N, C-alpha and C positions, 0 to 999 in steps of 0.2 A: 811441841810437847803438850801445850794446853789443848789443842785439837785432839791429840791422841787420848788424853785423859777424858775429855768430853765423850769421845767415841766409846771408850771402854765403859764409862758410866752409863751411857745410853744402852749399850748392849746388855749390861748387867740388869738394868731396869726392865728391859724386854724379857730377859730370862726369868725374872720374878713374876711376870704377869701370869694370871690364872688362865687355865685352859680346860674346858670340859671335853673329855675324850669318851666317845661312845665305843664300846667294845663288845665282843661276843665271846663268852667262854665256850669253847667248841670241844665237845666230847663225842662227836658224831651228829649232834644236833646243837643248834645255837641257843644261848642263854644271854640275851642282850641286857647290858647294864651300862652305866656311865659313871665316871669318877672325875673329880676336879683335881688338877695338879698344876704345878708351875711349868712354864715352857722350858725351863732349864733342867727339868727332871730327865734322868737317863732312862732308857727303856728298861734296864735292870731294876731300877728303883720303882718305876711304874709297875712292873710285874709283881714286885713284892707288895706294893700297896694294894693291887688288885687281889692278890692271893689272900692277904689279911682280910680284905673287904668281903670276899665271897666264900671263904673257907667254912663258914657256918652252914651254907647251903650245899656245898660240895665237899663231903667228908674226905675224899681222896686228896684234897689240897691241904688238909691240916698238917700233914707230915711232909709235904713237898717243899722244896726251896724255890726261890725265884730262878735259880740257875736251871732248874728242871722244867721251866716254862718257856714258851716261844711266843713272840708277838709277830703276827702275819698281817701285813697291810698291803692291799692291792696285789696279792699273790707273791709278795716278797717277805722273806723272813728278815726282820730288822735285828741286827746284832745288838747286844745289851749295852755296848759302850756309847751308842749314838743317843743324842738328846732330842726331844721334840723340837727344840730350837734349831738344831742342825737341819732337820727335815724342812722346817718352815723357812729358814733363811736361805737354804739352797733351792727351794721350790722343787724338791725331789719328786720324781715321777716313778710310779709303779707300772706294772704291766697293763692294768685296767683303769688307772685313774691316778690322781695326785696323792702323794704321801703326806702332803702338808695340810690337808683338810681333815678335820676330826669331827665336824658336825655332819650328821647323817640324815638323809631324807629317804623316803620310800622309793621314789622313781629316780634311779641314777642315770640311766641312758634314755635318749630319745628312742622312740619305738622302731624306726626304720633303718637306721644306720649306726652300727656299733662303733664306727670311727668318730661319730659325733657324740660328745658327752656333755652333760650339764656340769656346772662348776661345783659338783658335790661328790661324795665318795661313799664307799662301803664302810661299815664298822670294821675295825681291825679284829682279827680273831686271836684269842689266847688259847693255846693248846699245851698239853703236857708233852714234853720232849719224847717220852716213851710212846705216847699215842701216835705222834708223828712218825717215829721210826717203824712202828707196826703197820701204819697205813699210808706210807708215802708212795706206794704204787697204785693207790686208789684215789679217784677224784674226790674232793678238790685238792688234797695234799700232793697229788702227782704234778700239779701245776706250780707248786711253790718252789722258789729258789732263794738263795741268800742274797740280800741287797748288796749291790756293789755300786757306789756313787759314780764310778768312772764309766758305767755302761750307759750309752745314749739310748733313750727310749723312743726317739723319733718324734714325728709330728702327730698332733691330734687336733680335733676341732671342738671348740666350746661355743655353744649357741650360734652356730653357723659361720664363724670366722676361724680360719685355720691358724694354728699357733704352733711354732716350733718349741718343743719342750725346753730346749736350752735357753731360749730367749725369754720364756715366761717367768 
């Protein structure tokens, strides 16, 4: 019982840790920003915080709700009920990189082999749902699909050593 209580307290402390998330509001072109949230924040609450944060620059977001926004990370649409902690704890994997890295660097992949990637990721995109519905047949939205944690994303290589995504 004591160990269970310690484990729950540890998990709660981890969920309260701050995390800086780099994202790009996507309306056909990217507008990169970052925001600081706690790891336990749900995607829905994150989208609302972003909407409030950038609505002064993007007037169309003033009347939008967070339900009308989507968060796309590594070509996967992350449902609103997941938390950042869920993605980090499960070391979730997207189509083109890890879902649990939110720090962003310019060079994501090594130049010669797309199966080899650095331990970095792309900024997540935030789009309006109606923009996605109008453009889902056009790249990049044509690649996006809803995140399903039961889908195995296979193996990939980081810095020259092959890693099974399930083991990482």
